[in-house]
Every structure is written in structure tokens, then in C-alpha cells.
C-alpha positions, -999 to +999 in steps of 0.1 A: +065+299-027+062+261-021+092+239-017+082+221-050+084+255-068+117+264-052+133+231-061+115+219-092+141+192-101+143+180-065+129+146-072+123+126-103+098+105-083+062+114-073+059+130-039+031+143-017+036+178-031+026+165-065-009+154-053-016+178-024-038+201-044-058+173-061-057+135-066-043+123-099-053+092-118-026+072-135-025+041-157+001+017-145+027+011-173+051-011-153+067-021-120+104-022-116+129-021-087+155+005-079+182+007-052+179+038-030+203+051-004+189+061+030+201+065+066+202+027+070+221+020+038+209+007+004+174-005+000+158-021-030+123-007-035+095-011-061+089+017-085+056+021-104+057+040-137+026+054-154+015+059-190+006+095-184+037+116-192+028+142-166+030+116-138+064+109-124+072+073-114+062+065-078+083+046-052+058+022-037+057+014+000+041-017+016+008+000+022+004+012-014+015-022-026-011-039-004-038-015-016-030-021-052-028-058-047-062-058-031-076-041-062-058-060-090-042-091-076-009-102-061+011-103-094+022-068-103+025-078-140-013-080-140-015-043-128-003-030-162-030-011-179-050-007-146-059+028-133-050+039-098-059+072-081-029+088-063-038+111-034-024+130-004-033+114+030-025+138+058-027+110+084+004+091+072+030+087+100+068+084+097+089+075+127+060+083+151+053+117+135+023+127+114+039+139+082+013+131+055+021+111+024+010+096-008-016+068-009-034+049-037-069+037-042-094+028-069-102+058-090-134+076-080-151+072-114-149+034-110-158+033-074-195+040-081-199+006-097-186-014-068-194-017-032-169-003-007-144-028+006-155-044+038-133-034+067-128-057+097-122-046+132-097-066+153-124-089+167-136-097+131-100-105+121-096-129+150-130-145+141-120-149+104-087-164+114-104-189+138-129-199+110-099-206+088-082-227+116-056-201+123-050-194+160-050-157+171-014-162+183-003-168+147-019-136+137-002-117+165+031-133+157+027-123+120+022-087+131+051-087+155+076-106+134+067-099+098+051-064+100+072-053+130+043-038+148+015-046+172-012-020+163-041-027+140-057-002+116-088-014+098-085+009+068-051-006+057-048-038+077-080-056+066-064-063+033-032-075+051-052-099+073-072-112+044-040-119+025-024-135+055-054-159+058-053-167+021-015-172+021-018-195+052-045-215+036-024-217+003+006-229+023+026-197+017+025-188+054+032-213+082+008-206+112+021-215+147+003-243+165 
């Protein structure tokens, strides 16, 4: 018996157990916020609900927000009516331990019509920042202070760096000089 079978009412939110056997495609119905209690106290987190009744609402983390933003724009109101594939990623880490988790991406049936997203390695990120007039120190500072980390992973961070460059050029981010 699986934990999800033993405790069927354990969570009213989508979890990795819900998508371990197969990815699910959902149509975004809305994005709201909810306050959750954890070891560090109360935290306000975004929750994405779906039109499909069989899909529970999903508490969104930063990575899933960034992935959805890359697909459908930075205004979550514009995500409503858009489809997202929800899948289990066994490489997700939590507190330095590989635990697996839920990730989102463009649904497979719509991926055929578009080219895969270009991923940048760290050297490409530095080059793109320099082309935009942003010193590499500003990018490093953004990682250290805003993202609270120093490692770079192309599969998730290319979108973050692209957004950092765009926000800096739009005046939303202040690069160091």
C-alpha cells in the first residue's frame, strides 16, 4: 500500500504522489495566495487551481512559477485558460537531500509545434549579461542575495537569468556598478 492510499485525505493540495505514475495536464483556472504554517512560521504562498475537477490545487514554488512565467508571461492573470503539464521530477532537492517533487512544463502535445527552449551554460549567461551592460558581479550578487544560492543549473536557471536581464533593462532590478 502507498502512503497516498493509507492517508487519502492527507492533503487537499497536489503532491508528488499524485503524478508519480503519470504526468497530468491541467488548465489553469486561477492563482491565489494562502498562508501556510511550517517550521519557520507562517508563509504566504501562491496556489494554482485547475479547471479539471480531478486535479487538486497546487502550491507553487519559485521554480514552477518561473517555468510557467517563461511559458505564459509574468502576469499570472494571463495564465488562466492555459494548459500546463504537471509531472514528477526525481531530481528535486530539499534541504540538501534528493526527495523528488512536482514540476511543471508545457504539455507534450503542444511541445511538438515549438522549438525546445534554449538553455544557457554559465559562460553564456555571463556573455548575455555583458551584452546587456550588466557586470558579472551583479549577476553573482543577484544569485547570492535574491536567490540565496551560488550554484547554477541551466535547466531551471536560464529562465531566471533571462528574466534578470529583462528586469534590469526595464529598470526593475538595479545592477551594481
